[in-house]
All heavy atoms as a GROMACS GRO file, in nm:
protein
  384
    1MET      N    1   0.105  -0.580  -0.218
    1MET     CA    2  -0.037  -0.578  -0.245
    1MET      C    3  -0.079  -0.715  -0.291
    1MET      O    4  -0.011  -0.780  -0.367
    1MET     CB    5  -0.065  -0.472  -0.351
    1MET     CG    6  -0.199  -0.484  -0.411
    1MET     SD    7  -0.263  -0.322  -0.442
    1MET     CE    8  -0.427  -0.366  -0.481
    2ARG      N    9  -0.195  -0.756  -0.243
    2ARG     CA   10  -0.251  -0.885  -0.286
    2ARG      C   11  -0.389  -0.862  -0.347
    2ARG      O   12  -0.466  -0.782  -0.296
    2ARG     CB   13  -0.261  -0.979  -0.168
    2ARG     CG   14  -0.125  -1.021  -0.118
    2ARG     CD   15  -0.137  -1.128  -0.010
    2ARG     NE   16  -0.007  -1.172   0.028
    2ARG     CZ   17   0.063  -1.269  -0.033
    2ARG    NH1   18   0.011  -1.329  -0.137
    2ARG    NH2   19   0.180  -1.301   0.008
    3LEU      N   20  -0.416  -0.935  -0.450
    3LEU     CA   21  -0.549  -0.932  -0.515
    3LEU      C   22  -0.597  -1.073  -0.523
    3LEU      O   23  -0.534  -1.159  -0.589
    3LEU     CB   24  -0.536  -0.868  -0.654
    3LEU     CG   25  -0.663  -0.864  -0.737
    3LEU    CD1   26  -0.770  -0.779  -0.668
    3LEU    CD2   27  -0.634  -0.809  -0.875
    4ASN      N   28  -0.707  -1.104  -0.457
    4ASN     CA   29  -0.763  -1.240  -0.452
    4ASN      C   30  -0.658  -1.342  -0.408
    4ASN      O   31  -0.650  -1.451  -0.462
    4ASN     CB   32  -0.821  -1.277  -0.587
    4ASN     CG   33  -0.936  -1.188  -0.626
    4ASN    OD1   34  -1.010  -1.140  -0.541
    4ASN    ND2   35  -0.951  -1.163  -0.755
    5GLY      N   36  -0.574  -1.303  -0.311
    5GLY     CA   37  -0.476  -1.395  -0.256
    5GLY      C   38  -0.345  -1.405  -0.334
    5GLY      O   39  -0.253  -1.471  -0.292
    6THR      N   40  -0.334  -1.335  -0.446
    6THR     CA   41  -0.212  -1.338  -0.527
    6THR      C   42  -0.139  -1.206  -0.515
    6THR      O   43  -0.198  -1.101  -0.533
    6THR     CB   44  -0.249  -1.361  -0.676
    6THR    OG1   45  -0.318  -1.482  -0.687
    6THR    CG2   46  -0.123  -1.368  -0.763
    7GLN      N   47  -0.008  -1.212  -0.485
    7GLN     CA   48   0.070  -1.089  -0.476
    7GLN      C   49   0.082  -1.028  -0.614
    7GLN      O   50   0.125  -1.093  -0.708
    7GLN     CB   51   0.208  -1.119  -0.416
    7GLN     CG   52   0.287  -0.992  -0.396
    7GLN     CD   53   0.414  -1.014  -0.320
    7GLN    OE1   54   0.431  -1.116  -0.253
    7GLN    NE2   55   0.508  -0.922  -0.330
    8THR      N   56   0.040  -0.900  -0.624
    8THR     CA   57   0.043  -0.833  -0.753
    8THR      C   58   0.150  -0.726  -0.760
    8THR      O   59   0.190  -0.685  -0.869
    8THR     CB   60  -0.094  -0.767  -0.784
    8THR    OG1   61  -0.126  -0.677  -0.681
    8THR    CG2   62  -0.200  -0.874  -0.795
    9SER      N   63   0.197  -0.676  -0.644
    9SER     CA   64   0.304  -0.578  -0.646
    9SER      C   65   0.374  -0.581  -0.509
    9SER      O   66   0.320  -0.632  -0.411
    9SER     CB   67   0.250  -0.437  -0.675
    9SER     OG   68   0.163  -0.397  -0.574
   10LEU      N   69   0.493  -0.524  -0.509
   10LEU     CA   70   0.572  -0.517  -0.386
   10LEU      C   71   0.637  -0.381  -0.381
   10LEU      O   72   0.692  -0.332  -0.480
   10LEU     CB   73   0.679  -0.626  -0.387
   10LEU     CG   74   0.774  -0.630  -0.268
   10LEU    CD1   75   0.696  -0.662  -0.140
   10LEU    CD2   76   0.880  -0.736  -0.290
   11PHE      N   77   0.628  -0.314  -0.268
   11PHE     CA   78   0.683  -0.180  -0.251
   11PHE      C   79   0.777  -0.180  -0.130
   11PHE      O   80   0.740  -0.225  -0.021
   11PHE     CB   81   0.571  -0.078  -0.228
   11PHE     CG   82   0.619   0.059  -0.195
   11PHE    CD1   83   0.674   0.140  -0.294
   11PHE    CD2   84   0.613   0.107  -0.067
   11PHE    CE1   85   0.719   0.267  -0.264
   11PHE    CE2   86   0.657   0.236  -0.036
   11PHE     CZ   87   0.711   0.315  -0.134
   12THR      N   88   0.899  -0.130  -0.149
   12THR     CA   89   0.992  -0.112  -0.042
   12THR      C   90   1.004   0.036  -0.014
   12THR      O   91   1.046   0.110  -0.104
   12THR     CB   92   1.130  -0.172  -0.076
   12THR    OG1   93   1.114  -0.310  -0.104
   12THR    CG2   94   1.228  -0.156   0.039
   13ASN      N   95   0.967   0.077   0.103
   13ASN     CA   96   0.968   0.219   0.137
   13ASN      C   97   1.111   0.265   0.165
   13ASN      O   98   1.169   0.230   0.267
   13ASN     CB   99   0.879   0.243   0.260
   13ASN     CG  100   0.871   0.390   0.297
   13ASN    OD1  101   0.908   0.476   0.218
   13ASN    ND2  102   0.824   0.418   0.416
   14ALA      N  103   1.164   0.346   0.076
   14ALA     CA  104   1.297   0.401   0.095
   14ALA      C  105   1.290   0.547   0.145
   14ALA      O  106   1.392   0.608   0.174
   14ALA     CB  107   1.376   0.397  -0.035
   15ASP      N  108   1.169   0.600   0.156
   15ASP     CA  109   1.148   0.739   0.197
   15ASP      C  110   1.096   0.739   0.342
   15ASP      O  111   0.979   0.707   0.367
   15ASP     CB  112   1.048   0.803   0.104
   15ASP     CG  113   1.025   0.952   0.135
   15ASP    OD1  114   1.077   1.002   0.238
   15ASP    OD2  115   0.955   1.016   0.057
   16THR      N  116   1.179   0.777   0.438
   16THR     CA  117   1.140   0.774   0.577
   16THR      C  118   1.029   0.875   0.610
   16THR      O  119   0.967   0.868   0.715
   16THR     CB  120   1.259   0.798   0.671
   16THR    OG1  121   1.320   0.925   0.634
   16THR    CG2  122   1.363   0.689   0.657
   17TRP      N  123   1.003   0.970   0.521
   17TRP     CA  124   0.895   1.066   0.540
   17TRP      C  125   0.759   0.998   0.525
   17TRP      O  126   0.658   1.047   0.574
   17TRP     CB  127   0.911   1.180   0.439
   17TRP     CG  128   0.817   1.292   0.462
   17TRP    CD1  129   0.710   1.325   0.385
   17TRP    CD2  130   0.819   1.388   0.567
   17TRP    NE1  131   0.645   1.435   0.435
   17TRP    CE2  132   0.711   1.475   0.549
   17TRP    CE3  133   0.903   1.407   0.678
   17TRP    CZ2  134   0.685   1.582   0.636
   17TRP    CZ3  135   0.876   1.513   0.762
   17TRP    CH2  136   0.768   1.599   0.740
   18ARG      N  137   0.753   0.884   0.457
   18ARG     CA  138   0.627   0.813   0.431
   18ARG      C  139   0.597   0.707   0.536
   18ARG      O  140   0.563   0.595   0.506
   18ARG     CB  141   0.632   0.744   0.296
   18ARG     CG  142   0.631   0.834   0.180
   18ARG     CD  143   0.632   0.752   0.054
   18ARG     NE  144   0.618   0.835  -0.063
   18ARG     CZ  145   0.627   0.790  -0.186
   18ARG    NH1  146   0.652   0.662  -0.207
   18ARG    NH2  147   0.611   0.870  -0.286
   19GLY      N  148   0.609   0.738   0.659
   19GLY     CA  149   0.580   0.641   0.765
   19GLY      C  150   0.701   0.562   0.806
   19GLY      O  151   0.804   0.564   0.740
   20LYS      N  152   0.690   0.494   0.913
   20LYS     CA  153   0.802   0.415   0.968
   20LYS      C  154   0.806   0.279   0.898
   20LYS      O  155   0.705   0.228   0.856
   20LYS     CB  156   0.781   0.396   1.117
   20LYS     CG  157   0.777   0.527   1.195
   20LYS     CD  158   0.743   0.503   1.339
   20LYS     CE  159   0.724   0.634   1.411
   20LYS     NZ  160   0.670   0.615   1.545
   21PRO      N  161   0.926   0.220   0.892
   21PRO     CA  162   0.932   0.085   0.834
   21PRO      C  163   0.859  -0.014   0.924
   21PRO      O  164   0.845   0.006   1.044
   21PRO     CB  165   1.082   0.055   0.829
   21PRO     CG  166   1.145   0.150   0.923
   21PRO     CD  167   1.055   0.271   0.933
   22ALA      N  168   0.811  -0.121   0.868
   22ALA     CA  169   0.736  -0.221   0.942
   22ALA      C  170   0.814  -0.279   1.058
   22ALA      O  171   0.758  -0.319   1.158
   22ALA     CB  172   0.690  -0.334   0.848
   23THR      N  173   0.946  -0.281   1.046
   23THR     CA  174   1.029  -0.334   1.156
   23THR      C  175   1.024  -0.242   1.276
   23THR      O  176   1.037  -0.287   1.390
   23THR     CB  177   1.176  -0.351   1.111
   23THR    OG1  178   1.221  -0.226   1.056
   23THR    CG2  179   1.189  -0.460   1.006
   24ALA      N  180   1.001  -0.112   1.255
   24ALA     CA  181   0.995  -0.017   1.367
   24ALA      C  182   0.852  -0.004   1.422
   24ALA      O  183   0.834   0.017   1.539
   24ALA     CB  184   1.046   0.120   1.322
   25ASP      N  185   0.754  -0.009   1.332
   25ASP     CA  186   0.615   0.007   1.373
   25ASP      C  187   0.524  -0.067   1.275
   25ASP      O  188   0.488  -0.013   1.169
   25ASP     CB  189   0.578   0.155   1.377
   25ASP     CG  190   0.435   0.180   1.425
   25ASP    OD1  191   0.365   0.082   1.459
   25ASP    OD2  192   0.394   0.296   1.428
   26PRO      N  193   0.486  -0.190   1.306
   26PRO     CA  194   0.404  -0.268   1.211
   26PRO      C  195   0.270  -0.206   1.178
   26PRO      O  196   0.211  -0.233   1.076
   26PRO     CB  197   0.383  -0.402   1.285
   26PRO     CG  198   0.490  -0.407   1.388
   26PRO     CD  199   0.522  -0.265   1.424
   27ALA      N  200   0.221  -0.114   1.262
   27ALA     CA  201   0.092  -0.049   1.236
   27ALA      C  202   0.107   0.071   1.143
   27ALA      O  203   0.008   0.129   1.100
   27ALA     CB  204   0.028  -0.005   1.367
   28SER      N  205   0.228   0.112   1.114
   28SER     CA  206   0.254   0.226   1.027
   28SER      C  207   0.272   0.178   0.884
   28SER      O  208   0.299   0.059   0.861
   28SER     CB  209   0.379   0.301   1.073
   28SER     OG  210   0.407   0.410   0.987
   29GLY      N  211   0.259   0.265   0.789
   29GLY     CA  212   0.286   0.227   0.652
   29GLY      C  213   0.233   0.330   0.553
   29GLY      O  214   0.178   0.431   0.588
   30PHE      N  215   0.250   0.298   0.426
   30PHE     CA  216   0.212   0.386   0.318
   30PHE      C  217   0.113   0.311   0.229
   30PHE      O  218   0.138   0.196   0.192
   30PHE     CB  219   0.337   0.426   0.236
   30PHE     CG  220   0.307   0.511   0.117
   30PHE    CD1  221   0.272   0.642   0.131
   30PHE    CD2  222   0.312   0.456  -0.010
   30PHE    CE1  223   0.244   0.722   0.020
   30PHE    CE2  224   0.285   0.534  -0.120
   30PHE     CZ  225   0.251   0.666  -0.105
   31ILE      N  226   0.004   0.375   0.195
   31ILE     CA  227  -0.093   0.315   0.106
   31ILE      C  228  -0.086   0.390  -0.026
   31ILE      O  229  -0.112   0.511  -0.031
   31ILE     CB  230  -0.235   0.322   0.163
   31ILE    CG1  231  -0.240   0.246   0.294
   31ILE    CG2  232  -0.336   0.266   0.063
   31ILE    CD1  233  -0.369   0.265   0.371
   32GLY      N  234  -0.046   0.323  -0.132
   32GLY     CA  235  -0.034   0.387  -0.262
   32GLY      C  236  -0.142   0.336  -0.356
   32GLY      O  237  -0.163   0.217  -0.367
   33LEU      N  238  -0.209   0.429  -0.420
   33LEU     CA  239  -0.310   0.394  -0.520
   33LEU      C  240  -0.269   0.452  -0.653
   33LEU      O  241  -0.213   0.562  -0.658
   33LEU     CB  242  -0.448   0.451  -0.480
   33LEU     CG  243  -0.505   0.401  -0.347
   33LEU    CD1  244  -0.633   0.475  -0.313
   33LEU    CD2  245  -0.532   0.252  -0.352
   34GLN      N  246  -0.295   0.382  -0.758
   34GLN     CA  247  -0.261   0.429  -0.892
   34GLN      C  248  -0.334   0.559  -0.921
   34GLN      O  249  -0.454   0.568  -0.905
   34GLN     CB  250  -0.296   0.324  -0.996
   34GLN     CG  251  -0.259   0.368  -1.135
   34GLN     CD  252  -0.291   0.258  -1.237
   34GLN    OE1  253  -0.336   0.150  -1.203
   34GLN    NE2  254  -0.269   0.288  -1.364
   35ALA      N  255  -0.261   0.660  -0.964
   35ALA     CA  256  -0.324   0.789  -0.990
   35ALA      C  257  -0.253   0.866  -1.100
   35ALA      O  258  -0.259   0.987  -1.106
   35ALA     CB  259  -0.327   0.871  -0.864
   36HIS      N  260  -0.180   0.800  -1.188
   36HIS     CA  261  -0.099   0.870  -1.286
   36HIS      C  262  -0.145   0.846  -1.430
   36HIS      O  263  -0.076   0.886  -1.524
   36HIS     CB  264   0.047   0.833  -1.271
   36HIS     CG  265   0.073   0.687  -1.291
   36HIS    ND1  266   0.086   0.628  -1.415
   36HIS    CD2  267   0.088   0.587  -1.201
   36HIS    CE1  268   0.106   0.500  -1.401
   36HIS    NE2  269   0.109   0.472  -1.271
   37THR      N  270  -0.258   0.783  -1.450
   37THR     CA  271  -0.298   0.748  -1.588
   37THR      C  272  -0.427   0.817  -1.631
   37THR      O  273  -0.500   0.766  -1.714
   37THR     CB  274  -0.317   0.596  -1.603
   37THR    OG1  275  -0.413   0.554  -1.507
   37THR    CG2  276  -0.187   0.522  -1.579
   38GLY      N  277  -0.455   0.932  -1.574
   38GLY     CA  278  -0.578   1.001  -1.608
   38GLY      C  279  -0.686   0.972  -1.508
   38GLY      O  280  -0.662   0.956  -1.388
   39LYS      N  281  -0.809   0.960  -1.553
   39LYS     CA  282  -0.922   0.938  -1.462
   39LYS      C  283  -0.915   0.798  -1.403
   39LYS      O  284  -0.905   0.699  -1.472
   39LYS     CB  285  -1.054   0.955  -1.536
   39LYS     CG  286  -1.175   0.950  -1.447
   39LYS     CD  287  -1.301   0.980  -1.524
   39LYS     CE  288  -1.420   0.976  -1.434
   39LYS     NZ  289  -1.545   1.004  -1.505
   40VAL      N  290  -0.922   0.792  -1.270
   40VAL     CA  291  -0.914   0.667  -1.197
   40VAL      C  292  -1.023   0.668  -1.090
   40VAL      O  293  -1.049   0.772  -1.030
   40VAL     CB  294  -0.775   0.649  -1.129
   40VAL    CG1  295  -0.770   0.521  -1.050
   40VAL    CG2  296  -0.666   0.652  -1.234
   41ALA      N  297  -1.088   0.555  -1.067
   41ALA     CA  298  -1.190   0.545  -0.964
   41ALA      C  299  -1.167   0.418  -0.882
   41ALA      O  300  -1.122   0.317  -0.935
   41ALA     CB  301  -1.329   0.542  -1.028
   42PHE      N  302  -1.199   0.425  -0.755
   42PHE     CA  303  -1.185   0.311  -0.667
   42PHE      C  304  -1.314   0.296  -0.585
   42PHE      O  305  -1.381   0.392  -0.555
   42PHE     CB  306  -1.069   0.332  -0.567
   42PHE     CG  307  -0.937   0.353  -0.634
   42PHE    CD1  308  -0.890   0.478  -0.662
   42PHE    CD2  309  -0.859   0.244  -0.668
   42PHE    CE1  310  -0.767   0.499  -0.723
   42PHE    CE2  311  -0.737   0.260  -0.730
   42PHE     CZ  312  -0.690   0.389  -0.758
   43ARG      N  313  -1.346   0.174  -0.549
   43ARG     CA  314  -1.457   0.148  -0.458
   43ARG      C  315  -1.430   0.016  -0.385
   43ARG      O  316  -1.353  -0.068  -0.432
   43ARG     CB  317  -1.591   0.147  -0.530
   43ARG     CG  318  -1.610   0.027  -0.619
   43ARG     CD  319  -1.752   0.028  -0.675
   43ARG     NE  320  -1.763  -0.082  -0.768
   43ARG     CZ  321  -1.868  -0.100  -0.843
   43ARG    NH1  322  -1.966  -0.016  -0.839
   43ARG    NH2  323  -1.872  -0.202  -0.926
   44ASN      N  324  -1.495   0.001  -0.274
   44ASN     CA  325  -1.483  -0.121  -0.193
   44ASN      C  326  -1.336  -0.153  -0.157
   44ASN      O  327  -1.296  -0.268  -0.165
   44ASN     CB  328  -1.548  -0.241  -0.264
   44ASN     CG  329  -1.697  -0.221  -0.281
   44ASN    OD1  330  -1.760  -0.154  -0.201
   44ASN    ND2  331  -1.751  -0.280  -0.387
   45ILE      N  332  -1.262  -0.050  -0.120
   45ILE     CA  333  -1.124  -0.072  -0.079
   45ILE      C  334  -1.126  -0.117   0.067
   45ILE      O  335  -1.184  -0.052   0.152
   45ILE     CB  336  -1.040   0.055  -0.094
   45ILE    CG1  337  -1.031   0.092  -0.244
   45ILE    CG2  338  -0.901   0.038  -0.034
   45ILE    CD1  339  -0.965   0.222  -0.269
   46ARG      N  340  -1.062  -0.228   0.094
   46ARG     CA  341  -1.054  -0.280   0.233
   46ARG      C  342  -0.909  -0.302   0.269
   46ARG      O  343  -0.829  -0.350   0.188
   46ARG     CB  344  -1.130  -0.412   0.243
   46ARG     CG  345  -1.280  -0.394   0.227
   46ARG     CD  346  -1.353  -0.525   0.231
   46ARG     NE  347  -1.334  -0.589   0.101
   46ARG     CZ  348  -1.344  -0.719   0.076
   46ARG    NH1  349  -1.372  -0.801   0.176
   46ARG    NH2  350  -1.325  -0.769  -0.042
   47ILE      N  351  -0.875  -0.268   0.389
   47ILE     CA  352  -0.739  -0.288   0.440
   47ILE      C  353  -0.747  -0.393   0.550
   47ILE      O  354  -0.821  -0.378   0.646
   47ILE     CB  355  -0.680  -0.155   0.494
   47ILE    CG1  356  -0.675  -0.054   0.382
   47ILE    CG2  357  -0.543  -0.182   0.555
   47ILE    CD1  358  -0.638   0.083   0.426
   48LYS      N  359  -0.673  -0.499   0.532
   48LYS     CA  360  -0.678  -0.611   0.624
   48LYS      C  361  -0.545  -0.624   0.697
   48LYS      O  362  -0.438  -0.627   0.633
   48LYS     CB  363  -0.707  -0.739   0.545
   48LYS     CG  364  -0.713  -0.864   0.627
   48LYS     CD  365  -0.745  -0.981   0.539
   48LYS     CE  366  -0.740  -1.112   0.615
   48LYS     NZ  367  -0.765  -1.226   0.526
   49GLU      N  368  -0.549  -0.627   0.829
   49GLU     CA  369  -0.428  -0.645   0.907
   49GLU      C  370  -0.391  -0.792   0.902
   49GLU      O  371  -0.473  -0.879   0.928
   49GLU     CB  372  -0.452  -0.601   1.052
   49GLU     CG  373  -0.327  -0.608   1.134
   49GLU     CD  374  -0.349  -0.554   1.275
   49GLU    OE1  375  -0.451  -0.488   1.299
   49GLU    OE2  376  -0.263  -0.581   1.358
   50LEU      N  377  -0.267  -0.818   0.870
   50LEU     CA  378  -0.220  -0.959   0.862
   50LEU      C  379  -0.160  -1.003   0.992
   50LEU      O  380  -0.110  -0.933   1.068
   50LEU     CB  381  -0.117  -0.973   0.750
   50LEU     CG  382  -0.169  -0.940   0.611
   50LEU    CD1  383  -0.056  -0.949   0.508
   50LEU    CD2  384  -0.280  -1.034   0.574
   0.00000   0.00000   0.00000
């Protein structure tokens, strides 16, 4: 994940149920949003293909 051009987190998918690895299908993947700390809200989420 990048925020304003700075990498803020890195996720390695070890669960094959959550989409294919990028090496098998670059268009596949898992999008994780924080949802474990109580009330959470998101807006203006954009996904950019690199």
